[in-house]
C-alpha positions in Angstrom: 0.0 0.0 0.0 1.3 3.4 -0.9 2.0 6.1 1.7 -0.3 9.0 2.0 0.7 12.6 1.6 0.5 13.1 5.3 2.8 10.1 6.0 5.3 11.4 3.5 5.3 14.8 5.1 5.6 13.3 8.6 8.8 11.7 7.4 10.2 15.2 7.0 9.1 16.5 10.4 12.5 15.8 12.0 14.2 17.8 9.3 11.8 20.7 9.9 12.5 20.6 13.6 16.3 20.4 13.2 16.5 23.4 10.8 14.3 25.5 13.0 16.4 24.6 16.1 19.7 25.3 14.4 18.4 28.7 13.3 17.1 29.4 16.8 20.4 28.3 18.4 18.7 25.5 20.4 20.0 22.5 18.5 23.1 21.0 20.1 26.0 21.7 17.7 28.7 21.6 20.3 32.1 20.7 18.7 30.9 21.3 15.2 32.4 23.9 12.9 30.2 26.3 11.0 30.9 24.3 7.8 29.7 21.1 9.5 26.6 22.8 10.8 25.9 24.2 7.3 26.3 20.7 5.8 23.9 19.3 8.4 21.3 21.9 7.5 21.9 21.3 3.8 21.3 17.6 4.1 18.0 18.3 5.8 17.0 20.9 3.2 17.8 18.3 0.5 15.7 15.7 2.3 12.7 18.1 2.5 13.1 19.1 -1.2 13.0 15.4 -2.2 9.8 14.8 -0.1 8.2 18.0 -1.5 8.9 16.8 -5.1 7.2 13.4 -4.7 4.8 12.8 -7.5 3.1 9.6 -8.6 4.2 7.6 -11.6 1.2 5.4 -11.5 -1.8 4.6 -9.2 0.2 2.5 -6.8 3.2 4.8 -6.5 4.2 7.6 -4.2 1.4 10.0 -3.4 1.3 13.4 -5.1 3.0 15.5 -2.4 4.1 18.0 -5.1 0.5 18.5 -6.1 -1.0 18.5 -2.6 -2.5 21.6 -1.2 0.0 24.2 -0.2 -1.6 24.4 3.3 -0.4 20.8 4.0 3.2 21.7 3.1 3.6 25.1 4.7 6.0 24.1 7.5 8.2 22.1 5.1 8.4 24.8 2.5 9.2 27.4 5.2 11.9 25.1 6.6 13.6 24.8 3.2 13.6 28.6 3.0 14.9 29.0 6.6 17.7 26.4 6.0 18.7 28.0 2.7 18.8 31.5 4.2 20.7 30.2 7.3 23.4 28.7 5.1 23.7 31.8 3.0 24.1 33.9 6.1 26.7 31.6 7.7 
């Protein structure tokens, strides 16, 4: 059985949280260089972008996250922007 849009987005929830915490300074990055932190954020941005691009190839394939209502994807899209902006500023 294929995953639902909600299940796919739930798979990215940890990435959203990590990006938001890094930006807020509440994620534990002790001992990491800024380059390492940026790489961590980029990996999570990449993960979210992959999830947001999911589109079905056939009826039994990945759900249409790309075509889902924007209201379902708001936090994920915002986290991609936040992460990208964080990396650019640091």
